[in-house]
C-alpha positions as CSV (number, residue, x, y, z in Angstrom):
1,X,53.4,-13.3,32.2
2,X,54.8,-11.3,35.1
3,X,57.3,-8.6,34.2
4,X,59.6,-7.6,36.9
5,X,62.4,-5.0,36.9
6,X,64.2,-3.9,40.0
7,X,66.7,-1.2,40.9
8,X,68.0,-0.4,44.3
9,X,70.2,2.0,46.2
10,X,70.7,2.0,50.0
11,X,68.0,4.7,50.2
12,X,65.4,4.4,47.3
13,X,64.4,1.1,45.9
14,X,62.1,0.6,42.9
15,X,60.4,-2.3,41.3
16,X,58.0,-2.8,38.4
17,X,55.8,-5.8,38.5
18,X,52.6,-6.4,36.4
19,X,52.4,-2.7,35.4
20,X,52.6,-1.6,39.1
21,X,55.7,0.5,40.0
22,X,56.7,0.5,43.6
23,X,59.0,3.1,45.1
24,X,60.3,2.4,48.6
25,X,62.0,4.9,50.8
26,X,64.5,3.3,53.1
27,X,66.3,5.1,56.0
28,X,65.2,2.9,58.9
29,X,67.7,4.3,61.4
30,X,65.9,7.6,61.1
31,X,62.3,6.2,60.5
32,X,62.7,6.8,56.8
33,X,63.4,10.5,57.2
34,X,64.4,12.2,53.9
35,X,67.9,13.6,53.5
36,X,68.7,16.0,50.7
37,X,70.4,13.2,48.8
38,X,67.3,11.0,49.2
39,X,65.0,13.7,47.9
40,X,67.1,14.0,44.8
41,X,67.1,10.2,44.3
42,X,63.4,10.0,44.9
43,X,62.6,12.7,42.3
44,X,64.8,10.8,39.8
45,X,63.0,7.5,40.6
46,X,59.6,9.0,40.2
47,X,60.6,10.6,36.9
48,X,61.8,7.2,35.7
49,X,58.6,5.5,36.7
50,X,56.5,8.1,34.7
51,X,58.7,7.6,31.6
52,X,58.4,3.8,31.8
53,X,55.6,2.8,29.4
54,X,55.1,-0.4,31.3
55,X,54.1,1.4,34.5
56,X,50.4,2.2,34.9
57,X,50.3,3.1,38.6
58,X,52.8,3.9,41.3
59,X,52.8,2.8,44.9
60,X,54.9,5.0,47.3
61,X,55.8,3.3,50.6
62,X,58.3,3.4,53.4
63,X,60.6,0.5,54.4
64,X,60.4,-1.4,57.6
65,X,57.7,-1.4,60.3
66,X,58.0,2.0,61.9
67,X,57.2,4.7,59.4
68,X,56.0,5.8,55.9
69,X,58.3,8.9,56.1
70,X,58.9,10.6,59.4
71,X,59.8,14.0,57.8
72,X,63.0,15.6,56.6
73,X,66.2,14.4,58.1
74,X,66.6,16.8,61.0
75,X,70.2,15.7,61.5
76,X,71.0,17.8,58.5
77,X,69.3,21.0,59.8
78,X,72.5,22.4,61.5
79,X,74.2,22.5,58.1
80,X,71.4,24.5,56.7
81,X,72.6,27.6,58.5
82,X,74.9,27.9,55.5
83,X,73.1,29.7,52.7
84,X,74.4,27.3,50.1
85,X,73.2,24.3,52.1
86,X,69.8,25.8,52.7
87,X,69.5,26.5,49.0
88,X,70.5,23.0,48.0
89,X,67.9,21.6,50.4
90,X,65.2,23.9,49.1
91,X,66.0,23.1,45.5
92,X,65.9,19.3,46.2
93,X,62.5,19.6,47.9
94,X,61.1,21.8,45.2
95,X,62.3,19.4,42.5
96,X,60.9,16.4,44.3
97,X,57.4,17.8,44.9
98,X,57.3,19.3,41.4
99,X,58.1,15.9,40.0
100,X,55.5,14.2,42.1
101,X,52.8,16.6,41.0
102,X,53.8,16.1,37.4
103,X,53.3,12.4,37.3
104,X,50.8,11.4,34.6
105,X,50.0,8.0,36.3
106,X,48.1,7.6,39.5
107,X,50.1,7.4,42.8
108,X,49.0,5.5,45.8
109,X,50.6,6.4,49.2
110,X,50.8,3.2,51.3
111,X,51.0,4.7,54.8
112,X,52.1,2.9,58.0
113,X,53.5,4.2,61.2
114,X,54.8,7.8,61.2
115,X,53.8,10.1,58.4
116,X,55.1,13.4,59.4
117,X,56.2,16.7,57.8
118,X,57.8,15.9,54.5
119,X,56.0,12.5,54.7
120,X,52.7,14.3,54.8
121,X,53.8,16.4,51.8
122,X,54.5,13.1,49.9
123,X,51.1,11.7,50.9
124,X,49.3,14.8,49.9
125,X,51.0,14.6,46.5
126,X,49.6,11.2,46.0
127,X,46.2,10.6,44.3
128,X,45.0,8.1,46.9
129,X,46.1,7.5,50.5
130,X,45.7,4.1,52.3
131,X,46.8,3.9,55.9
132,X,46.8,1.2,58.6
133,X,45.2,1.7,62.0
134,X,48.5,2.3,63.7
135,X,49.4,5.3,61.5
136,X,50.1,8.7,62.9
137,X,49.9,11.8,60.7
138,X,51.1,15.3,61.5
139,X,52.9,18.4,60.3
140,X,55.2,19.5,63.1
141,X,56.6,22.5,61.2
142,X,55.5,25.0,64.0
143,X,57.4,22.9,66.6
144,X,60.6,23.1,64.5
145,X,60.5,26.7,63.4
146,X,59.9,25.6,59.8
147,X,57.7,27.4,57.3
148,X,55.6,24.7,55.6
149,X,55.9,25.2,51.8
150,X,53.0,27.1,50.1
151,X,52.3,24.4,47.5
152,X,52.0,21.7,50.2
153,X,49.9,24.0,52.3
154,X,47.6,24.5,49.4
155,X,47.3,20.7,48.9
156,X,46.4,20.3,52.5
157,X,43.7,23.0,52.4
158,X,42.2,21.5,49.3
159,X,42.2,18.0,50.9
160,X,40.8,18.8,54.4
161,X,39.6,22.4,54.2
162,X,41.0,25.6,55.8
163,X,39.8,25.0,59.3
164,X,41.3,21.5,59.7
165,X,44.5,22.6,57.8
166,X,44.8,25.6,60.2
167,X,44.4,23.2,63.2
168,X,47.1,20.9,62.0
169,X,49.6,23.6,61.0
170,X,49.0,25.8,64.1
171,X,49.2,23.0,66.7
172,X,51.4,20.5,65.0
173,X,49.3,17.8,66.8
174,X,49.4,14.2,65.7
175,X,46.3,12.6,64.2
176,X,45.6,8.9,64.6
177,X,44.5,7.1,61.5
178,X,40.8,7.1,62.4
179,X,40.7,10.9,62.8
180,X,42.8,11.3,59.7
181,X,40.1,9.3,57.8
182,X,37.3,11.3,59.4
183,X,38.7,14.6,58.2
184,X,39.4,13.2,54.7
185,X,43.2,13.2,55.0
186,X,43.3,9.5,54.1
187,X,40.9,7.5,51.9
188,X,41.1,4.1,53.5
189,X,42.1,2.7,56.9
190,X,42.7,-1.0,57.4
191,X,44.3,-3.3,59.9
192,X,48.1,-3.5,59.6
193,X,48.1,-7.0,58.3
194,X,45.6,-6.0,55.6
195,X,47.4,-2.9,54.3
196,X,49.5,-4.7,51.7
197,X,46.6,-6.7,50.3
198,X,44.3,-3.7,50.1
199,X,47.0,-1.5,48.3
200,X,48.0,-4.4,46.0
201,X,44.3,-5.0,45.0
202,X,43.7,-1.3,44.4
203,X,46.9,-0.9,42.3
204,X,46.0,-4.1,40.3
205,X,42.5,-2.8,39.6
206,X,43.9,0.5,38.3
207,X,46.6,-1.2,36.3
208,X,44.0,-3.5,34.6
209,X,42.0,-0.5,33.2
210,X,42.8,1.4,30.0
211,X,46.0,3.3,30.6
212,X,45.0,6.3,28.4
213,X,41.6,6.5,30.2
214,X,43.2,6.5,33.6
215,X,45.8,9.1,32.6
216,X,43.0,11.3,31.1
217,X,41.0,11.0,34.3
218,X,44.0,12.1,36.4
219,X,44.7,15.0,34.0
220,X,41.1,16.1,34.3
221,X,41.2,16.0,38.1
222,X,44.4,18.0,38.1
223,X,42.9,20.5,35.7
224,X,39.9,21.0,38.0
225,X,42.2,21.4,41.0
226,X,44.5,23.9,39.3
227,X,41.5,26.0,38.1
228,X,40.1,26.0,41.6
229,X,43.4,27.5,42.9
230,X,42.8,30.6,40.8
231,X,46.1,30.4,38.9
232,X,44.9,31.1,35.4
233,X,48.2,30.2,33.7
234,X,48.6,26.9,35.5
235,X,44.9,26.1,35.2
236,X,44.8,26.8,31.5
237,X,47.9,24.6,30.9
238,X,46.4,21.8,32.9
239,X,43.0,22.1,31.1
240,X,44.8,21.9,27.8
241,X,46.6,18.7,28.8
242,X,43.3,17.2,30.0
243,X,41.5,18.0,26.8
244,X,44.3,16.5,24.8
245,X,44.3,13.3,27.0
246,X,40.6,12.8,26.7
247,X,40.7,13.3,22.9
248,X,43.5,10.7,22.6
249,X,41.1,8.1,24.1
250,X,38.6,8.6,21.3
251,X,41.0,7.3,18.6
252,X,42.7,4.7,20.7
253,X,42.9,1.0,20.1
254,X,42.0,0.5,23.7
255,X,38.6,2.1,23.0
256,X,37.9,-0.5,20.3
257,X,39.3,-3.3,22.6
258,X,37.0,-2.2,25.4
259,X,33.9,-2.3,23.3
260,X,34.9,-5.7,21.7
261,X,35.7,-7.2,25.1
262,X,32.3,-6.1,26.4
263,X,30.5,-7.6,23.4
264,X,32.5,-10.9,23.7
265,X,32.0,-11.0,27.5
266,X,35.7,-11.3,28.3
267,X,38.2,-9.2,30.2
268,X,39.7,-6.5,28.0
269,X,43.4,-6.6,27.1
270,X,44.4,-2.9,27.1
271,X,47.8,-1.9,25.6
272,X,47.8,1.8,26.2
273,X,47.6,2.9,22.6
């Protein structure tokens, strides 16, 4: 039976269907640019998804046809000359990207059109990135006088290496989808009319697997990443979470169900416990 729950605001819309949570960013007048208020709403929506036991994978997407996310809402930049406004914007961004990095379930970025600046930061925070052939990716921080955040710079370097990261940050140039795929910035590139189908199939495949195993795999990947960054405290904490997550699988009902389904030659019915 299909389980569907939906919530909506003018800016962030969420849906849960068949264990797949979808979070849609909607600001079409500004190509889905993120305002401070939207960052706050998006962080809350991602937290709610992670706390929902029915959600096994999250798809992050932009509304409309023009953009995934075209960056931060530049119309708010003049107000950031005020220290309080600047601090509020910084706090909202920090909360959003901290929440994204803390999600225990896999996140798929469904990228179409413009994926710029803050949009790239969101995409880099996802575990998997699927783009259509008309996508354009860039970090134009140097063209705007913005210092790109250290955490997102680290994610970029880990994804594409220091030379490509330097190229993107120094020049602010835009990469078409094919080049983004060639440098490892996105994992799959498909025709625009195939993007929805490809992402839906990928999400469904993940959602059909044992939830504890998938969460353990994500925790292990995160631990390796944190350890490679050289932050001993963060790496040690991530490693502890990964060890605990893997151990939880060994005593789970899903482990027994997986073995039984294999012997009975039928699809497994995992419950996440």
